[in-house]
VMD Tcl script that builds the backbone (N, CA, C; Angstrom):
set m [mol new atoms 303]
animate dup $m
set s [atomselect $m all]
$s set {name element resname resid chain x y z} {
  {N N UNK 1 A -7.043 -13.347 5.065}
  {CA C UNK 1 A -7.484 -12.408 4.029}
  {C C UNK 1 A -7.413 -13.091 2.676}
  {N N UNK 2 A -8.445 -12.922 1.899}
  {CA C UNK 2 A -8.446 -13.539 0.578}
  {C C UNK 2 A -8.187 -12.525 -0.522}
  {N N UNK 3 A -8.489 -11.266 -0.258}
  {CA C UNK 3 A -8.346 -10.260 -1.301}
  {C C UNK 3 A -8.241 -8.863 -0.687}
  {N N UNK 4 A -7.670 -7.958 -1.472}
  {CA C UNK 4 A -7.688 -6.542 -1.098}
  {C C UNK 4 A -9.008 -5.973 -1.597}
  {N N UNK 5 A -9.762 -5.374 -0.697}
  {CA C UNK 5 A -11.086 -4.884 -1.067}
  {C C UNK 5 A -11.103 -3.394 -1.364}
  {N N UNK 6 A -10.100 -2.644 -0.857}
  {CA C UNK 6 A -10.103 -1.201 -1.098}
  {C C UNK 6 A -8.713 -0.631 -0.826}
  {N N UNK 7 A -8.385 0.431 -1.544}
  {CA C UNK 7 A -7.165 1.196 -1.287}
  {C C UNK 7 A -7.581 2.659 -1.270}
  {N N UNK 8 A -7.375 3.311 -0.137}
  {CA C UNK 8 A -7.779 4.706 -0.002}
  {C C UNK 8 A -6.601 5.555 0.442}
  {N N UNK 9 A -6.741 6.835 0.224}
  {CA C UNK 9 A -5.714 7.791 0.626}
  {C C UNK 9 A -6.319 8.775 1.611}
  {N N UNK 10 A -5.709 8.867 2.788}
  {CA C UNK 10 A -6.149 9.790 3.832}
  {C C UNK 10 A -5.243 11.020 3.750}
  {N N UNK 11 A -5.711 12.053 3.049}
  {CA C UNK 11 A -4.883 13.232 2.768}
  {C C UNK 11 A -4.471 13.968 4.037}
  {N N UNK 12 A -5.366 14.035 5.012}
  {CA C UNK 12 A -5.075 14.772 6.243}
  {C C UNK 12 A -3.890 14.169 6.983}
  {N N UNK 13 A -3.736 12.856 6.889}
  {CA C UNK 13 A -2.660 12.161 7.600}
  {C C UNK 13 A -1.551 11.656 6.682}
  {N N UNK 14 A -1.632 11.987 5.380}
  {CA C UNK 14 A -0.673 11.461 4.393}
  {C C UNK 14 A -0.530 9.955 4.583}
  {N N UNK 15 A -1.642 9.254 4.562}
  {CA C UNK 15 A -1.625 7.813 4.800}
  {C C UNK 15 A -2.368 7.074 3.694}
  {N N UNK 16 A -1.860 5.901 3.364}
  {CA C UNK 16 A -2.538 5.000 2.445}
  {C C UNK 16 A -3.125 3.871 3.292}
  {N N UNK 17 A -4.423 3.629 3.123}
  {CA C UNK 17 A -5.108 2.592 3.895}
  {C C UNK 17 A -5.518 1.479 2.928}
  {N N UNK 18 A -5.015 0.279 3.190}
  {CA C UNK 18 A -5.302 -0.884 2.361}
  {C C UNK 18 A -6.234 -1.793 3.160}
  {N N UNK 19 A -7.413 -2.061 2.611}
  {CA C UNK 19 A -8.413 -2.866 3.319}
  {C C UNK 19 A -8.508 -4.255 2.699}
  {N N UNK 20 A -8.736 -5.249 3.553}
  {CA C UNK 20 A -8.812 -6.644 3.135}
  {C C UNK 20 A -10.170 -7.242 3.452}
  {N N UNK 21 A -10.532 -8.291 2.694}
  {CA C UNK 21 A -11.669 -9.139 3.071}
  {C C UNK 21 A -11.138 -10.048 4.164}
  {N N UNK 22 A -11.392 -9.725 5.404}
  {CA C UNK 22 A -10.834 -10.501 6.509}
  {C C UNK 22 A -9.621 -9.791 7.085}
  {N N UNK 23 A -8.823 -10.516 7.845}
  {CA C UNK 23 A -7.692 -9.901 8.533}
  {C C UNK 23 A -6.538 -9.591 7.586}
  {N N UNK 24 A -5.724 -8.640 8.002}
  {CA C UNK 24 A -4.513 -8.296 7.262}
  {C C UNK 24 A -3.609 -9.540 7.233}
  {N N UNK 25 A -2.989 -9.850 6.083}
  {CA C UNK 25 A -2.099 -11.018 6.019}
  {C C UNK 25 A -0.976 -10.926 7.050}
  {N N UNK 26 A -0.521 -12.089 7.531}
  {CA C UNK 26 A 0.511 -12.089 8.567}
  {C C UNK 26 A 1.905 -11.871 7.979}
  {N N UNK 27 A 2.124 -12.238 6.722}
  {CA C UNK 27 A 3.456 -12.070 6.126}
  {C C UNK 27 A 3.441 -10.869 5.187}
  {N N UNK 28 A 4.192 -9.839 5.593}
  {CA C UNK 28 A 4.262 -8.596 4.816}
  {C C UNK 28 A 5.721 -8.167 4.763}
  {N N UNK 29 A 6.191 -7.796 3.580}
  {CA C UNK 29 A 7.535 -7.231 3.443}
  {C C UNK 29 A 7.406 -5.885 2.754}
  {N N UNK 30 A 8.183 -4.909 3.221}
  {CA C UNK 30 A 8.121 -3.591 2.581}
  {C C UNK 30 A 9.502 -2.962 2.550}
  {N N UNK 31 A 9.702 -2.101 1.553}
  {CA C UNK 31 A 10.995 -1.442 1.397}
  {C C UNK 31 A 10.841 -0.206 0.525}
  {N N UNK 32 A 11.814 0.682 0.634}
  {CA C UNK 32 A 11.825 1.940 -0.114}
  {C C UNK 32 A 12.800 1.824 -1.278}
  {N N UNK 33 A 12.406 2.293 -2.429}
  {CA C UNK 33 A 13.300 2.419 -3.582}
  {C C UNK 33 A 13.506 3.910 -3.823}
  {N N UNK 34 A 14.773 4.353 -3.760}
  {CA C UNK 34 A 15.009 5.799 -3.814}
  {C C UNK 34 A 15.023 6.355 -5.238}
  {N N UNK 35 A 15.321 5.520 -6.232}
  {CA C UNK 35 A 15.292 5.996 -7.611}
  {C C UNK 35 A 13.836 6.005 -8.074}
  {N N UNK 36 A 13.390 7.103 -8.695}
  {CA C UNK 36 A 11.948 7.274 -8.953}
  {C C UNK 36 A 11.218 6.879 -7.676}
  {N N UNK 37 A 11.353 7.682 -6.611}
  {CA C UNK 37 A 11.019 7.226 -5.253}
  {C C UNK 37 A 9.662 6.537 -5.147}
  {N N UNK 38 A 9.718 5.360 -4.549}
  {CA C UNK 38 A 8.489 4.592 -4.348}
  {C C UNK 38 A 8.675 3.638 -3.180}
  {N N UNK 39 A 7.560 3.383 -2.521}
  {CA C UNK 39 A 7.534 2.489 -1.374}
  {C C UNK 39 A 6.784 1.237 -1.796}
  {N N UNK 40 A 7.398 0.080 -1.578}
  {CA C UNK 40 A 6.862 -1.191 -2.049}
  {C C UNK 40 A 6.400 -2.026 -0.855}
  {N N UNK 41 A 5.209 -2.607 -0.973}
  {CA C UNK 41 A 4.674 -3.472 0.080}
  {C C UNK 41 A 4.215 -4.778 -0.569}
  {N N UNK 42 A 4.763 -5.895 -0.099}
  {CA C UNK 42 A 4.345 -7.212 -0.582}
  {C C UNK 42 A 3.480 -7.879 0.475}
  {N N UNK 43 A 2.268 -8.248 0.080}
  {CA C UNK 43 A 1.362 -8.995 0.952}
  {C C UNK 43 A 1.330 -10.431 0.454}
  {N N UNK 44 A 1.843 -11.364 1.264}
  {CA C UNK 44 A 1.921 -12.767 0.861}
  {C C UNK 44 A 0.655 -13.530 1.226}
  {N N UNK 45 A 0.353 -14.544 0.430}
  {CA C UNK 45 A -0.789 -15.410 0.712}
  {C C UNK 45 A -2.099 -14.903 0.134}
  {N N UNK 46 A -2.040 -13.823 -0.634}
  {CA C UNK 46 A -3.237 -13.352 -1.346}
  {C C UNK 46 A -2.847 -13.100 -2.794}
  {N N UNK 47 A -3.815 -13.134 -3.691}
  {CA C UNK 47 A -3.510 -12.873 -5.097}
  {C C UNK 47 A -4.613 -12.093 -5.800}
  {N N UNK 48 A -5.638 -11.691 -5.025}
  {CA C UNK 48 A -6.760 -10.969 -5.637}
  {C C UNK 48 A -6.884 -9.556 -5.091}
  {N N UNK 49 A -7.213 -8.651 -6.011}
  {CA C UNK 49 A -7.447 -7.255 -5.646}
  {C C UNK 49 A -8.729 -6.822 -6.342}
  {N N UNK 50 A -9.620 -6.171 -5.584}
  {CA C UNK 50 A -10.931 -5.805 -6.129}
  {C C UNK 50 A -11.045 -4.305 -6.413}
  {N N UNK 51 A -9.920 -3.667 -6.728}
  {CA C UNK 51 A -9.926 -2.231 -7.013}
  {C C UNK 51 A -9.176 -1.990 -8.321}
  {N N UNK 52 A -9.360 -0.823 -8.955}
  {CA C UNK 52 A -8.600 -0.522 -10.171}
  {C C UNK 52 A -7.100 -0.626 -9.893}
  {N N UNK 53 A -6.318 -1.032 -10.908}
  {CA C UNK 53 A -4.917 -1.336 -10.615}
  {C C UNK 53 A -4.028 -0.111 -10.487}
  {N N UNK 54 A -4.592 1.077 -10.614}
  {CA C UNK 54 A -3.829 2.283 -10.250}
  {C C UNK 54 A -4.795 3.370 -9.798}
  {N N UNK 55 A -4.386 4.080 -8.772}
  {CA C UNK 55 A -5.205 5.175 -8.237}
  {C C UNK 55 A -4.315 6.393 -8.077}
  {N N UNK 56 A -4.707 7.478 -8.703}
  {CA C UNK 56 A -3.971 8.740 -8.630}
  {C C UNK 56 A -4.462 9.510 -7.405}
  {N N UNK 57 A -3.522 10.029 -6.591}
  {CA C UNK 57 A -3.940 10.748 -5.392}
  {C C UNK 57 A -3.413 12.177 -5.320}
  {N N UNK 58 A -2.213 12.438 -5.834}
  {CA C UNK 58 A -1.650 13.792 -5.851}
  {C C UNK 58 A -1.647 14.479 -4.485}
  {N N UNK 59 A -1.151 13.790 -3.472}
  {CA C UNK 59 A -1.011 14.378 -2.149}
  {C C UNK 59 A 0.334 15.084 -2.022}
  {N N UNK 60 A 0.628 15.576 -0.832}
  {CA C UNK 60 A 1.919 16.225 -0.593}
  {C C UNK 60 A 3.067 15.244 -0.779}
  {N N UNK 61 A 2.868 14.002 -0.376}
  {CA C UNK 61 A 3.906 12.969 -0.525}
  {C C UNK 61 A 3.455 11.886 -1.499}
  {N N UNK 62 A 2.253 11.399 -1.327}
  {CA C UNK 62 A 1.756 10.282 -2.134}
  {C C UNK 62 A 1.191 10.793 -3.459}
  {N N UNK 63 A 1.708 10.233 -4.567}
  {CA C UNK 63 A 1.223 10.630 -5.892}
  {C C UNK 63 A 0.272 9.605 -6.486}
  {N N UNK 64 A 0.678 8.335 -6.388}
  {CA C UNK 64 A -0.041 7.289 -7.107}
  {C C UNK 64 A 0.142 5.973 -6.358}
  {N N UNK 65 A -0.881 5.133 -6.384}
  {CA C UNK 65 A -0.766 3.779 -5.839}
  {C C UNK 65 A -1.137 2.815 -6.953}
  {N N UNK 66 A -0.280 1.819 -7.173}
  {CA C UNK 66 A -0.569 0.795 -8.177}
  {C C UNK 66 A -0.193 -0.561 -7.594}
  {N N UNK 67 A -0.619 -1.614 -8.264}
  {CA C UNK 67 A -0.288 -2.937 -7.745}
  {C C UNK 67 A -0.124 -3.941 -8.866}
  {N N UNK 68 A 0.509 -5.045 -8.522}
  {CA C UNK 68 A 0.606 -6.192 -9.408}
  {C C UNK 68 A 0.257 -7.431 -8.608}
  {N N UNK 69 A -0.600 -8.275 -9.163}
  {CA C UNK 69 A -0.974 -9.525 -8.501}
  {C C UNK 69 A -0.093 -10.644 -9.039}
  {N N UNK 70 A 0.531 -11.378 -8.136}
  {CA C UNK 70 A 1.402 -12.494 -8.502}
  {C C UNK 70 A 0.813 -13.773 -7.923}
  {N N UNK 71 A 1.426 -14.902 -8.223}
  {CA C UNK 71 A 0.873 -16.193 -7.780}
  {C C UNK 71 A 0.767 -16.280 -6.265}
  {N N UNK 72 A 1.771 -15.774 -5.539}
  {CA C UNK 72 A 1.793 -15.961 -4.086}
  {C C UNK 72 A 1.699 -14.660 -3.301}
  {N N UNK 73 A 1.533 -13.536 -4.004}
  {CA C UNK 73 A 1.507 -12.250 -3.300}
  {C C UNK 73 A 0.874 -11.179 -4.169}
  {N N UNK 74 A 0.530 -10.078 -3.495}
  {CA C UNK 74 A 0.156 -8.847 -4.197}
  {C C UNK 74 A 1.186 -7.803 -3.813}
  {N N UNK 75 A 1.761 -7.140 -4.824}
  {CA C UNK 75 A 2.738 -6.076 -4.572}
  {C C UNK 75 A 2.062 -4.733 -4.796}
  {N N UNK 76 A 2.048 -3.923 -3.734}
  {CA C UNK 76 A 1.523 -2.558 -3.808}
  {C C UNK 76 A 2.724 -1.618 -3.966}
  {N N UNK 77 A 2.638 -0.709 -4.910}
  {CA C UNK 77 A 3.701 0.279 -5.111}
  {C C UNK 77 A 3.100 1.666 -4.900}
  {N N UNK 78 A 3.668 2.397 -3.927}
  {CA C UNK 78 A 3.216 3.760 -3.637}
  {C C UNK 78 A 4.266 4.707 -4.197}
  {N N UNK 79 A 3.896 5.438 -5.244}
  {CA C UNK 79 A 4.822 6.413 -5.814}
  {C C UNK 79 A 4.751 7.684 -4.975}
  {N N UNK 80 A 5.929 8.142 -4.531}
  {CA C UNK 80 A 6.003 9.287 -3.626}
  {C C UNK 80 A 6.838 10.402 -4.250}
  {N N UNK 81 A 6.721 11.608 -3.686}
  {CA C UNK 81 A 7.394 12.778 -4.247}
  {C C UNK 81 A 8.858 12.893 -3.858}
  {N N UNK 82 A 9.276 12.187 -2.813}
  {CA C UNK 82 A 10.678 12.259 -2.393}
  {C C UNK 82 A 11.069 10.980 -1.674}
  {N N UNK 83 A 12.372 10.735 -1.628}
  {CA C UNK 83 A 12.857 9.474 -1.054}
  {C C UNK 83 A 13.121 9.568 0.443}
  {N N UNK 84 A 13.339 10.777 0.962}
  {CA C UNK 84 A 13.711 10.930 2.383}
  {C C UNK 84 A 12.481 11.022 3.274}
  {N N UNK 85 A 11.674 9.990 3.225}
  {CA C UNK 85 A 10.449 9.993 4.022}
  {C C UNK 85 A 10.557 8.952 5.123}
  {N N UNK 86 A 9.785 9.183 6.174}
  {CA C UNK 86 A 9.653 8.199 7.239}
  {C C UNK 86 A 8.303 7.521 7.063}
  {N N UNK 87 A 8.269 6.251 7.386}
  {CA C UNK 87 A 7.067 5.453 7.173}
  {C C UNK 87 A 6.655 4.819 8.493}
  {N N UNK 88 A 5.381 4.931 8.806}
  {CA C UNK 88 A 4.836 4.312 10.018}
  {C C UNK 88 A 3.737 3.344 9.572}
  {N N UNK 89 A 3.897 2.062 9.922}
  {CA C UNK 89 A 2.955 1.043 9.470}
  {C C UNK 89 A 2.153 0.513 10.652}
  {N N UNK 90 A 0.884 0.240 10.428}
  {CA C UNK 90 A 0.068 -0.352 11.490}
  {C C UNK 90 A -1.026 -1.218 10.878}
  {N N UNK 91 A -1.351 -2.292 11.575}
  {CA C UNK 91 A -2.435 -3.171 11.159}
  {C C UNK 91 A -3.515 -3.132 12.226}
  {N N UNK 92 A -4.754 -3.027 11.781}
  {CA C UNK 92 A -5.872 -2.981 12.707}
  {C C UNK 92 A -7.033 -3.755 12.079}
  {N N UNK 93 A -7.239 -4.986 12.522}
  {CA C UNK 93 A -8.319 -5.801 11.958}
  {C C UNK 93 A -8.106 -6.069 10.489}
  {N N UNK 94 A -8.948 -5.519 9.637}
  {CA C UNK 94 A -8.843 -5.756 8.199}
  {C C UNK 94 A -8.158 -4.609 7.463}
  {N N UNK 95 A -7.640 -3.608 8.195}
  {CA C UNK 95 A -6.985 -2.461 7.554}
  {C C UNK 95 A -5.489 -2.431 7.858}
  {N N UNK 96 A -4.713 -2.117 6.830}
  {CA C UNK 96 A -3.265 -1.917 6.960}
  {C C UNK 96 A -2.981 -0.483 6.541}
  {N N UNK 97 A -2.441 0.304 7.461}
  {CA C UNK 97 A -2.227 1.728 7.205}
  {C C UNK 97 A -0.738 2.029 7.107}
  {N N UNK 98 A -0.375 2.780 6.082}
  {CA C UNK 98 A 1.007 3.232 5.908}
  {C C UNK 98 A 0.980 4.746 5.899}
  {N N UNK 99 A 1.584 5.332 6.945}
  {CA C UNK 99 A 1.590 6.784 7.094}
  {C C UNK 99 A 2.955 7.315 6.684}
  {N N UNK 100 A 2.965 8.330 5.835}
  {CA C UNK 100 A 4.208 8.901 5.320}
  {C C UNK 100 A 4.462 10.264 5.956}
  {N N UNK 101 A 5.728 10.502 6.328}
  {CA C UNK 101 A 6.092 11.797 6.933}
  {C C UNK 101 A 7.365 12.312 6.290}
}
mol reanalyze $m
mol bondsrecalc $m
mol representation Tube
mol addrep $m
């Protein structure tokens, strides 16, 4: 994958779908920050994003998605309404889906 091509919010499933030009990167780290609750996802080996750097969604759990591009990674930050959430992650071809419950 060379770049993130799209970030969408699937309201019916409370899921954030991150799409790439090519396959999802193989090195991904993610973690939850409970203060000002947010879920952080680092995608290594890419540094380009082709979408606005923040997207407001106002879902039941997901409020906002923003990112920062760094030299060796792109960090996606999903601002959520509460910290006690469960996260289910899956990669399928060029899409990486994070489902919040």
